[in-house]
N, C-alpha and C positions, 0 to 999 in steps of 0.2 A: 504493500500500500504506500509506504514511504517512497519507494522507487517511482511509483506512478505520480505522486505529488511532485517529486523532483523533476520528472520528465515533463509534466505539464508546465512547471515554472520555467524550465529552460526553453520550452516552446514559446511561452509568452514573452520571454526576454528576447528571443530571436525575432518574433513579430514586432516587438517594440523597436528593435534596431532598424527594421525595414522602413519605418515611418519616422517623420520628423527630422530634425537636424538640418545641416546646411544644405543638403540636397533639396529638401522641401522649401527652404527659405529662398532658393534661387528663383522660384516662380513668383514669390511675393515681391522680390526685388524687381523682377521684370514688369509686373503689373504696376507697381508704384512708379517706376520710371516712365512708362508709357502714358499712364493716366495723368501724372503730374506734368509731363511734357505738354499736353493739351491744356490743362488747367492754368498753368503759370503763363504760358504764351498769351492766353486771352486775358488773364488777370492784369498783366502789365501793359497791354495794348488796347483793350476795349475802350479806354478813355478817348483814344483818337478815333475809334469807330463811332462812338456816341457823338463826338464833337464834329467830325468831318462828314459822316454819312447819315446820322439821325438828327443832325442840326440842333443838338442840345447845346446850351451855354457851357462855358468852361466849368463853372461851379456845379451845374447840374450833371455834367459828364463825370466829374470827380465823385459827387455824392451817389450817383447811380452805380458807379463801379464799386464804391466802398459798401453800399447797401447790399449789392449782389454778393460781393466777397464775404461780407459779414454773415449773410444768411447761409452761405455755403458751409461755414464753420459752425454756426449756431445749430443748424439742423443735424449736425453730427450727434447731438443728444438723442434725436429720434432713431438714428441708425444704431447707436449704442444700446438703447432700450430694446429695439427689435432683436438685436443679436443676443443680448443676455436673456431675453424672455422667451422668444419664439423660435428663432432660427439659429443655426450654427454660424460662426463667423464667415465660413466659406460661402454658405448660401446667401448670407447678407451681402457679401462682396459682389456676387454674380447678379443678384436682383438689382442692386443700385447701379451697377455698371450698365445694365440694360436701360435703366431710366436716363442715365447720363448720355448714352448713345442716342436716345430719342431726342434729347434736348439739342445736341450738336447737329443732328439731322435737320431739325426745324430751323436753326440759325443758318445752316447752309442754304436751305431753300430760299429764305428771305434775302440773303446776300446775293443769290444768283438772279432772282427776278426783281428787276428795278420797280415793277408795279407795286411791290410789297414794301417799298421804302420811299421816303420823301426825296425830292430832287435835292442833291447836295448843294448847299449855298455856294460852294467854290466853283460849281459848274454854271452858275447863272451870270448873265451879263449885268453890269451896273444898273441898267434900266429895268431889270427883272427881279431886283432884290425884294420886291413886295411879295414874291412867291417863295421866299425863303422861310419855311415854316418847319417847326420841329415835328417829329413823328407823333401822331395822335391816333385815337380810334383803333381800327383794325391793325394798322402798322405797329403801333405800340403794343397791342395785345400779343401779336406774334413774337415781337422782340422779348417781352417780359416772360411769356410762356416758355420760350426756348431757354432764356437765361436761367430761370428758376428751376426748370427741369434739370439743367446741368448742375445747379447748386444743390438740389436734392440728391442727385446721383453721386456727386463727388463727396457729399457729406457722409453717406453711408459707408463708402469705401474708406474714408479717413477714420471713421469710428472703428471699423471691424478689421481692416487690413493689418495695422500694427499689432493688434492682439493675436490675429491668426499667425503672424510670423513669430511672435514671442512664444506662442503655445508650442512651437516646434522644439523648444528647449526646456528641459526639466531643471528648474532652479534648485531642486534638492540634490541633484548630481553636481559635484564640484566642477567637473570638466564642462558640463553643459551650462552651468551657471555663468562661467566666464564667457562662453559663446553667446549666451543671452545678452550680456552687456555689449559685446561686439555687434550683435545683431542690430541694435538700435543705431549704432554709428554707421553701419553699412546700409541700413534702411535710409538714413539721411543722405548717404552717398548716392544711392540709386535715385532718390528724390531730386538731388542736386544735378545729377547727370541728365535726367530727363528734362529738368528745367533749363539747363544750358542749351540743349537741342531745341527746346521750345522757343526761347528768347532769341535764338539766332536763326535757325532754319525756318521755323513756322512763321516768325515775324517777317523774315525776308520774303517769304512767299506772299504774305498778306500785303506787304509794301510794294512788291513788284508785279505780282500776278493777279492780285485782287483778293478781297475778303472771302469770296466764295471758295477759293482754293485753300485759304487758311483754315476755314471751318471744315472743309472736306478732309484735309490732312488730320485735323483734330478728331474727326469722327472715325477715321481709319485707325488712329492710334488707340482710341478707347476700345474699338472692336478687337484689335490684337491683344490689348491688355486683358480683355475678357477671355479670349481664347487661351492665353498663357495661364491664367489662374485656374482654368478648368483642366488644363493638361496635367497639372500637378495634384489633382484630386486624390489619387491613390496613395500619395505620399504623406498626406496631411494627418496630423493629430488634431481631431476635431473636438471642440468643446461641446458639452451637453448643456443646453439652456437650463438655468436653475430657477426660473420664475422671475417675475418683475422685481428688480431691486428697489424701485420706488414704493411698491406695495409693502415690502418688508420694512422699509424705513418708516412709512406711515404707521405701520402696526406697532413699531417701537414707541412712537410718540403717543399713540392712543393707549397702549397698555401702561405706559409710565404715568399718564394722566389718571387712569383708573386706579392705579396703586399709589397715588400721591400721598396718601395718609400713612403708608407703611414705612417702617424704619428700614434703612438700608443696612444690611449686614456687613461687617468688616471682613468676614471670611468669604472669599470668592466661591468656596465649595458649597455654600448655602444658596447660591444663585442657580437658576435653572440652566442646564446644558444637556445636549443629547448624549446618552450613554455611549461608551466606546463600542459596545456590541451593535448599536443601532446605526452607527456611522457608516456611510459608504466609503469606497476607496478614495474618492476625490473630495471628501468632506474636510474642509479646512477649519480648524478650531483656533479662534483668536483669544488671546489672553486678555484679561480685564485690565483696563487702564484707569487712572484716577481722575481724568478729565471728564467733565459733564456728568458728574455722579448722579444727577437727578434722573438720567436715563436708565440707570441701573435698576430702578424700581420696576421697569418692564420685565425684568428677569426674576422677580420675586414671586414665588408661588404662595398664594394665600393659605393653602393648606399647611405649608411648612411653618407658617407663623401662627397657626391656630386661629385664623380669622374665619368666623362663620359668615358665609356669604352665599348668595344664590348664583353668583357668576361662575360659569363653568370655564374650565381651561380651554384654550384655543389660541390660535396665532394672534387674535386681537386682544387677548387678555394676558397671555404669558408668552414671552419671547426668550430665546436662548441668549447667553452671554455673547456668543459669536454674532448673533443678529444685532445686539445692542452695539457691539464694537464696530460692526460694519457701518452703522449709523454715525457713530462718533468719527470714524475715518472720513466720511463725506463732509461732516461739519468742519473738521480740521483742515480739509483741503480747500475749502472755500476762500479763506483769507489769502492763501497762496495764489490761487487763480486770480483773485481781484488785484493783487499786487503786481501781476505780470501783464495786465490788460494794457497799460499805457505804453509799454514797449511796442505793442502791435499797433497802437495809434500812430506811433512814429513810423512803423513799417508802411502803413497806409499812405503816408506822405511820399515815400519813395516810389510808390506805384501810381501816384496821381500827379502831384505838383512837380516832382523831380522829372517825371517823364515829359511834362510840358516844358520844363527848363531845357531838356535835351533837344526839343524841336526848335529852339532858338539858337542853337550853337552849331559849330562846325563839326559835322559827323564824318568827315573824310579821313581815312587812314590808309596810307600807301596807295592812293588812287581809288580805294574802295569806299563807297558811301554806305555807312552803317545806319540802319533805321534807328531813330531815337529810342523807341521802346526796347531796343536790344541792349541798352546800356546796363540793365540789371545783370548781364552776363559777367560783369566785373566782380560783384560779391560772390556769384556762383562759382567763378573760377577760383577765388580765394578759398571757398569751402571745399571745392574739388581737391585742392592741394592739402588743406589743413586737416580734413577728416581722416585720411590714412595716417598722417603724422600723429594726430591725436590718439588714434586707436592703437597704432603699432609702436609708437615711441613714448608719448606723454603718459598714457595710462600704465604701461608696464613699469616705467621708471618711478612714477609717483606711488604705484601700488607697493613697491618695495619699501617705501618710506612710511606710508599710512597703514598698510595692511588691508585696505579697502579694495574689494574686487574691481570696482569701477574707478579706482585711482583717487578721485575726490567724491564726496557725497553729492547726490542729485541736487540738493538745495544750494550747495556751494557753486555748482556748475551754472545753475540758473542765475545766481547773483552776479557772477562774472559777466554773463550776457547782458544783464541790466545796466551795469556800469559802462560797458562798451556802447550800448545803445545811446546813453546820454552823451557820450563823447562824439558819436556819429552825428547827432543833431547839432551840436556846437560847431563841428567842422562844416556841416551843411550851411549854416548861417554865414560863415566866412566865405565859402565858395560863392554863395549867392550874392554877397556884397561885391565880390570881385566881378562877377558876371554883369551886374548892373552898372558898375563903374566903366566896364568896357563899352557897354551900350551908350553911355553918356559921352564918353571920350570920342566915339566915332559917329556921334549924332544919329544913332540908330534906335532911339527909344520907341519910335512909332513904325519902324521898318519891319517888313516881313522877311527880309533877307537874314541868313544865318550870321551870327556875330563872329568876328575873327578871334574866336576862343574855342579851343578844343573841347569836345564833349567829355573827354576823359578826365577833365577837372572834377566831374561828378563822381569819378571812380573813388575818390578819397572817402566820401561819406558812405558810398556803397560798400567799399572794401571793409571798413570798420564794422558796418552793420552786418555784413556777411559773417564775420567772426562772432558777433553777438548772437546771431541766429543759430550758429553752430552749437553754441553753448546752451542757449535757452530752450530752443525748440525741442531738441532730443532730450535735454534734461527734464523738461516737463513730461514728455511722453513716457520716458523710462520711470520717472518718479510716480506718475499716476498709475502706470501698469503695475509697478512693484508694490505700491501701497494699497491698491484696491483689493478688496476681498475677492475670493475665487468666483463669486457670483455676480460681480459687477466690473470685470476687467474691461469690457467694451465701453461701458458707461464711463469708466475712469479715463480711458484714452480720449473719449468724446469730450469730456470736461476740459482736458488739456487743449483740445482744438478750439473750444469755446473762448479761450483767452484771446485767440487770434480774431474770432468773429466779433467779440465784444469790442476789441480794439478798433475794428473797422467802423462799427456803429458809433463808438466814441469819437472817432475822427470826424464823422459827419457833424456831430454835435459841437465839437471843438471848433471846427471851421466856421460854423454859423455863429457861435457865441463870440469868437474872436472878431469876426467881421462887424458884429453889432457894437461890441464894447470899444473896439479900436477905431471905429469910424470908417471902416472899409479897408483894412490891410490887404484883404484878398478879394475885394469886390469887383475889381476891374478884370476884363478879359485880356489885359496886357500885363504880362509879368514884369516888364521893364518899368512899369509905373506902380505896381504893387509893392508891398513891403514884406515879401516872403522871407527875407533874412531875419526880420524881427520875429516872425512866426516860428522859424526854426529855433532861434535862441530861447523863445518862450517854452518850446517843447523840451529843450535841453534842461532848463531850470526845473520844470515840473518833473522831469525824469529823475533828477537828483533827489527831490522831495519824495518821489515814489520809491526810490531805492531805500530810503530811510524807513518807510513803511514796510517794505519787504523784509528788511533785517529784523524788525520787530516780529513779524509773522513767522519767519523762519526760526527764530530763537524760541518762540512759543510752541512750535510744532513738536509732536511726539510721534516717533516712528512706531508702526505696529509691530507686535511680536506674535509669532505663531507657535502654538503648542507643538513640540517635537514628538511625533508618534513613532519615529523610526530609530530610536536609540538602540533597541534590541537588535534590529536587523543590521544596523551599522556595526555593532559590536561583533556580530557573527561574521560579517564580511572581513573585518580587520583580523579576526582570529584565523579565518581561512587563508588570508594572505600570508600570515606568519607561518 
């Protein structure tokens, strides 16, 4: 009988080795690169499409883009909930990829048929300028439907894909735990590689062949991304949905409210938890923490304290310690996410006003005219070089000093990115001051001709922000995946993307408020007359204040601790090795 058990265990181990790991992660990298290639190419260039082809004003073009981008990241919450509650992460990725494919197809059709768009103002003669009208009615409906189908599609992928990739590595295995940390770095590398192709190749196509071809290539890219993720299906370790994390969180608050009169026991053993025999193989037991002690009342059994009551036990009356701690984790995460929002408000400026700056500057390099929206390739190239150095040089070196598998803690990595973001905005203010001085010196304030100033001056602010993004974006993704409970991994990564989305929405609000309070720093359609440099310096100052808030939140945060149920099995392995 023992031989049969050993034989079954060895068979399970062999099957386990066939799935997951770096082989499975390759398909995740491929999908992320292709999908992000399409998304980023449009995220940095759509402002020129709105302004030049939909006849929106400069401000409306910027706010339309930030609203669209913000929605794409905020909707990741929906994708995370669907993935954790109903579908596996793999099925979630496929479903939302199909939705994104439909959105790009609709935008392609509108860009191809001029009847579905207004007549571009630039194509009208001076005597016909009364026909220069922004897209309204059916034209606007097609535009917004296509845009927000893309936003919905990419949101589900952003929520589920990082979690699907991370699931391929067992964090309880020391070897795979190190690979898990590297996965997030190489996930960012694939994201960056796709973005580089997007802001060069796809944007060049849009600028030279037309927007219908740009959208067509984006559609094909998402199609191949869907095919790649499906090709690796047999290799994936798939998660089993554990029910709605939001319902479990609400249950904790309801049960705690019902038990508000009960005394909280000091001994954690007196609180309710699922017995070891009743736990499944993937059941994660979280240890009790001392923060938000009022929620511990949700895990107090009335029968254990001798309270006579007609209330029966159930998920709305009695929760486990693990369920309570899951709720505490989410509450602890919220200040962290709020303190990183403003960095993404700064990011939004690099995709809107900085792109408009690039259209006023000399974009020729070695006889080749680079489209202005391609300037974000500068930070992407920085990241393309820095990510392998960070993963292969910095992390191993610092790991020897700190003993931390990731080299530095996730919150430290995020903090470095916030500091670099503030520096980037300060540099952006100085570059814009120089750009305006060049326009004044050459009497080109009202000219539509490019200034005798290279567009690569914008590379300074982009390069610094690229390094900031490398630290903060993946720091957030890895932090929220690692700290989330087993039943809310997708929701956790979705929350990290929400920081980006809220940053875009905050950008829209900041621009409008600054315009009103300042008397119109950004009110003109002429950047040479606006005071964009003042705006950048204001963002830098607010970023410094925001960093102080982040330090307070990071110091207050308590990392989760998981009950170790494998001590016996680990001891057996060690003895076998001896």
